[in-house]
C-alpha positions in Angstrom: 24.8 -29.6 108.9 21.7 -31.2 107.3 18.6 -31.9 109.1 19.4 -35.6 109.0 18.6 -37.6 112.1 21.5 -38.0 114.4 22.5 -41.4 115.9 25.0 -42.6 118.5 28.1 -44.5 117.3 30.1 -46.3 120.0 33.8 -46.1 119.4 36.0 -48.5 121.5 39.3 -48.5 119.5 40.9 -45.7 117.7 37.4 -44.3 116.9 37.3 -43.2 120.5 39.6 -40.4 119.4 38.0 -37.2 118.1 41.3 -36.2 116.4 41.4 -39.6 114.6 37.7 -39.4 113.6 38.0 -35.9 112.3 41.4 -36.0 110.7 41.4 -39.5 109.2 37.8 -40.4 108.7 36.2 -37.0 108.0 33.6 -37.5 110.7 32.7 -34.5 113.0 30.5 -35.6 115.9 28.0 -33.0 117.2 28.8 -34.3 120.8 30.8 -37.1 122.3 30.4 -38.7 125.7 32.1 -41.5 127.7 29.9 -44.7 127.7 30.0 -48.2 129.1 29.0 -51.3 127.2 28.1 -54.2 129.5 28.2 -57.8 128.4 31.3 -57.4 126.1 35.1 -57.4 126.5 37.8 -55.6 124.6 40.1 -57.9 122.7 42.9 -57.3 120.2 41.9 -60.0 117.7 41.6 -58.0 114.5 44.6 -59.1 112.5 46.9 -56.3 111.3 48.5 -56.2 107.9 52.1 -57.0 109.0 54.1 -57.7 112.2 54.6 -54.0 112.9 50.8 -53.6 113.3 49.9 -57.0 114.5 46.4 -56.3 115.8 43.6 -53.8 116.4 40.8 -53.5 118.9 37.6 -55.5 118.7 34.9 -56.5 121.1 33.5 -59.9 121.9 30.5 -61.0 124.0 31.3 -61.7 127.7 28.5 -61.7 130.2 30.8 -60.5 133.0 32.7 -58.0 130.9 32.3 -54.3 130.1 34.0 -52.0 127.6 34.4 -48.3 128.0 34.4 -46.2 124.9 33.0 -43.0 123.4 29.5 -42.4 122.2 29.7 -40.0 119.3 26.5 -38.3 118.1 26.8 -38.4 114.3 24.7 -38.4 111.1 23.9 -41.6 109.1 26.2 -40.3 106.4 29.1 -40.1 108.8 28.4 -43.6 110.0 28.6 -44.7 106.4 32.1 -43.0 106.2 33.2 -45.0 109.2 31.9 -48.2 107.6 33.6 -47.4 104.3 37.0 -46.7 106.0 36.9 -49.7 108.3 36.4 -52.3 105.5 34.1 -55.1 104.7 35.0 -57.5 107.5 32.9 -55.7 110.0 29.3 -56.3 111.2 27.2 -53.2 112.0 25.6 -53.9 115.4 23.0 -52.2 117.4 23.4 -52.3 121.1 22.6 -50.5 124.4 25.3 -48.4 126.0 25.2 -46.7 129.4 25.5 -42.9 129.3 25.3 -41.2 132.6 23.5 -44.2 134.1 20.9 -44.4 131.4 20.8 -46.8 128.4 21.0 -45.3 125.0 20.7 -47.1 121.6 23.9 -47.0 119.6 25.6 -48.6 116.7 29.1 -50.0 116.5 31.2 -52.1 114.2 32.4 -55.6 115.3 35.1 -57.3 113.4 34.0 -60.7 112.1 36.5 -63.4 113.2 36.5 -66.7 114.9 39.8 -65.9 116.6 39.8 -65.5 120.3 43.5 -64.9 120.5 44.4 -61.6 122.1 47.4 -60.4 120.1 49.4 -57.5 121.4 49.0 -54.4 119.2 51.6 -51.9 118.3 52.8 -49.3 120.7 51.6 -46.6 118.3 48.0 -48.0 118.3 47.9 -48.3 122.1 49.1 -44.7 122.5 46.1 -43.6 120.3 43.7 -45.6 122.5 45.2 -44.4 125.8 45.2 -40.8 124.8 41.6 -41.0 123.5 40.5 -42.6 126.7 42.1 -39.9 128.8 40.8 -37.0 126.8 37.3 -38.5 126.7 37.0 -38.9 130.4 37.0 -42.7 130.7 37.5 -44.2 134.1 40.9 -44.3 135.7 40.5 -48.1 136.1 39.8 -48.5 132.4 42.7 -46.3 131.4 45.0 -48.3 133.7 43.8 -51.5 132.1 44.7 -50.1 128.7 48.1 -49.0 130.0 48.9 -52.5 131.3 48.2 -54.2 128.0 51.3 -55.6 126.3 52.3 -54.1 122.9 55.0 -54.5 120.3 57.4 -51.9 119.1 60.1 -52.1 116.4 62.3 -48.9 116.3 62.2 -47.1 112.9 60.0 -49.7 111.2 57.1 -48.8 113.5 57.4 -45.1 112.5 57.6 -45.8 108.8 54.6 -48.1 108.9 52.6 -45.6 110.9 53.0 -43.1 108.0 51.7 -45.8 105.6 48.7 -46.5 107.8 47.9 -42.8 108.0 47.9 -42.4 104.3 45.9 -45.6 103.7 43.1 -44.4 106.1 43.2 -40.9 104.8 42.8 -42.1 101.2 39.8 -44.3 102.2 38.2 -41.3 104.0 38.1 -39.5 100.7 35.7 -42.2 99.2 32.4 -40.6 98.2 29.5 -41.9 100.2 
């Protein structure tokens, strides 16, 4: 690893998953910790490409809300890889996230949309989020809230499309930064 300064990246969707970050984005955090972002709520308002993947996670401001996620300690080059693979409709945002009761400065990506419609995501996507939340040590209450979220599932079509999504993300992770 270079001597580049490390920064915290807050993952609240599929980027909570170490397996996903490493395998599909080529990002290898030095360390990862559960964190809590106050003043925001999780919403599934990022439009998916087709009905099999109708939506993905995003966060919106909400004074009474909180979002649990994972703080990944990464390099600026790795942050750029995440930005490159997420796409151009995101805003890089600096915020404060609670880590073990202390606030730390972190960066995250927020999808730019005016939609406040919470659209059920695919079962495949929710499984990624729930598995990542469990393996990262997020609270039982938060995991339960993810498990209660509605989702969509179309037998066979969902599996075929999951393969296409994997290869699309994988190919974008190969982009030189």
